[in-house]
N, C-alpha and C positions, 0 to 999 in steps of 0.2 A: 588280451588273451584270445585266440581264435575260437570261434564257435563253428561246429560242423553241422551242415543243413543237407537233408535229404529232400529230393523233389522227384514227383512222378511226371512223366513227360509223354505226350502223344504228338506224333507228326506224320504228315504226308511225304513220304520218302521220294515221291515223283518230283517234288520241288526243290531237292537238294542234291548235292554231289556226294552223298553218303553221310555218316555221321562224324567221322574224324576230321579235326581241323586241318586246313589245307592253307598254303601260303597266300593263295588267291581268294580265300574265303569261299563262301557259297555252300558250306556244310551246316548240319544241324547243331553241331557243337559251336561252330563260329557264331550263329545267330543267337544261341542261348547265352554264350559267355558275354557278348556284347550287351544283351539286355540285362543280364544280372549285374555287370559291371556299371550299368547306368543306375540302377537301383542302389547299389552299394557305394557308389562314388570311389570305387577302387578296382584294380584288375581282379577278375575272378576266373579261376580255371575249374572246370568240371571234370569229373571222372564218372564213367556210365558203366552199367552192368554188362552190356554186351555191344559192341560196335556193329552197326548194320551197314551193308553196302549200298551204293547208289541205287535208288529206286525202292528200296525196302522200307516198309512202313513201320511204325512204333505205335502200339496201343498202351503198352505197359513198361516203357523204359524206365529205369530208375538211375539217378545220378546223385552224387553228393559234392559239395564243395566247402571250403573253409572261408570264413570272413571274419574281420576284426570289428564289424558295425553291428549294432543292433536294430533289427527291423521286426515288425510283427509278421506273423506268417501271411497275412493278407497281402503284404508288399511283395513277398516272394511268388505270389500267385498272381493276383490281379495286377499288381503294379508291373511285374515282369511281363505279363501277357500283353499289357498295353504297349510294350516296346518290341514285341516279338512279330514277325511276319505271320499272316493268318494261317500259314500251313504247319505251325507248331504252337503248341500250348502247354503251360504248366498246370497239372490237375490237382496237386496237393504239395503241401510243404511240411516237414517235420524236422524239430531240432533233434539231433541224434548224438549218441556217445561218441567221444573222440576216436574210438578205435572201430567204429563202423566204417566199412568200405563197400561201396556200391558193387564192385566186381568181386572182391575176394570173399565177401561174406555171402554172397549168393549160394543157395543150395541147388537150384535148377533154373533153367530158362525155358520158356514154352513158346514155340513159334507155330503159326498157323498158315498153311498155304491153301488159297482158294483158286481153284482150277475150273474155268468155264469149259464144259464139255459139250460142245455142239458143233455142227458142220461149218458154221460161219463165224468169223472173227467177231470179237466185241468192238464197239464204238464208244458208247457212253462210259463203260467201265474199263477202257483198255488199259488205264494207269493202275488199275486196282485188283485186276485178276489175271492169272495165267490163262492160257488157252491151249486146248487140245481137241483137234476136229474129230479124230477117231473115236468110236464109242468105247467106253471103259467099263470093265467089270470089276466091281468092288471086291467081291469075294476072294478072287486069287490074289489081289493086292494085300488083302488082310493077311492071308496065309503067308505070303512073302514077307510082309512087314515084321512078323513074329520072330523071324530068324535073326532080326537086327538088334533085338532087345538085350538089355544087360551090358556089362562092360566088355567092349570089343575094340579091335584095332580098326579104325575106320580111314585107313590110308587110301582105300579105293574110292573114298568119297570125300576127299579134301582137295582143295585148289592146288595147283602145281606151286604157287608162291606163298602158300600157307606158312606162316612163321610160328606156329605152335611148336613147342619143343616135343610133345608127345602125341601120337595119333590116337591114344586110348581115351575114350569117352564111355559114359554109361548112359544108354538110352533107356529111360524109365517107361515110356509109353509112346505108341504110335496108334492113333485113332483115325479111321478112314470112314467118312460119311458122305453119301450122296444127298444133296439138298437141292431138288429141282433140277436145273440144268448145270449145277456146280457139284464138284467133288472137293471136299475139304479134308486136308491132311493136318492133324494136330499132333505135334511131336514135343515131348518133354525130356530134357536130358540134363545132366549136372553142367555140362559146358558144350561148345560147338566148335568144330573146325571150320575154317573159311569155306563157303559154299556147300557145307555138308547137308543142310537141310534141302537146299535146291538140287543137289546131286542124288539124294535119296529119293526124292519125289520123282525126278526123271526116271530113275531106274524102276521105280515101282510102277510108273506109267507104262513102261515097255511090257511088263507083266499084265497090266490091266487091259492093254490093247492086243493081248495074245501073241506078242512078238517073242516072248520067253516064258517058260514055265516058272511057277514060284520058286522052285529049288535053285534056279539060276542066281537069284539075289545072293543066297548064301555062298555060292561059288565065287561070286564077285567079291563079296566080303573077304573070303578067306584068302583070295588072290592078293590082296593088298595093292592091286594094280589099278590105277585111276582110268586107265585107257580102256579097261573092260566095261566100265559102268557107262550109263547114258550120259549124254551131253548136259552141261549145267542148264537147268530151267531158268527162265527169266526171272527177274526180281520183282516184277509187277504184282504178283499175287502173294507175296510174302509178308507177314506181319509178326513183329515181336510182340507177343500177346501178354506175357506175364513173367515177373521174376520172383522167385520164392526166397523167403529169408526165415531164418529162426524167429519164432515169436516174440523173443526177448527184444528184438530191435524195433518192434512196434511199427513196422512198415505197412501202410495200407495195401489191400489187395487191389490190383489194377488188371482190367482185361480178364482172362480166364483164370480162375484160381489154380495155380499150378500144383498146389498141394494135393488137389483132388485127383490129379492124374495118376499119382503113385497107386492109389487104392483101386484103380479101375483096370482089370486085365483085358488084354484085346482079345476078343472071341475068335476062335477058329471056325470058320464056315465050311461046310463040305458041299 
């Protein structure tokens, strides 16, 4: 009888061709499945909570897989890590109920976008932060962000080749903070469309640098027209921070606790 195992994963997205497996390999899923198969001595296929694009990092990714072999949790962590490239690591392992599903049981997914805001581009952190040379004002971006909260049709913020059946998503929280030379955007939603986070951040940046007033973001949202929003921001500053599940699944918290985001309202600054 097969046993279902859940794992917490972190990875440096700059070292991979994205999450989802490809015929030529080179993805996070390819590396993880190869290492798991080596420990299990059988083919292992994993399902993740949320697929990330090339260059996007993972701090709180959750996956599950089924196996017919018995191994201690240490084998699924330290043993698998010994077979993984240095840019990806298993953080924890849990035996879960057969009906647990990393994707379909997730209540929310939290992403963080780190944007370096200074006149000159980064060198040492170029693979780990976005960059905007123009000075940004946080207050108008916060006002604009409030207009995106709740259940909305996010057609204006989805990629042209997004395969999601519906553009409706519920955005629980957007928090925007300046930390030294960086501006950090933390976004929590029930689910995401392809490029949705990066398109939202790019659009808010247009407001932050004074190109458009905050009300423009609502007009873009209601238009459902992708061409009216800002260009897609680069993947370098984007991190999958946390995935939230019902407590009955006993999934450890990784990265930013997503459940805390629902309780915090985004303040409007005048």
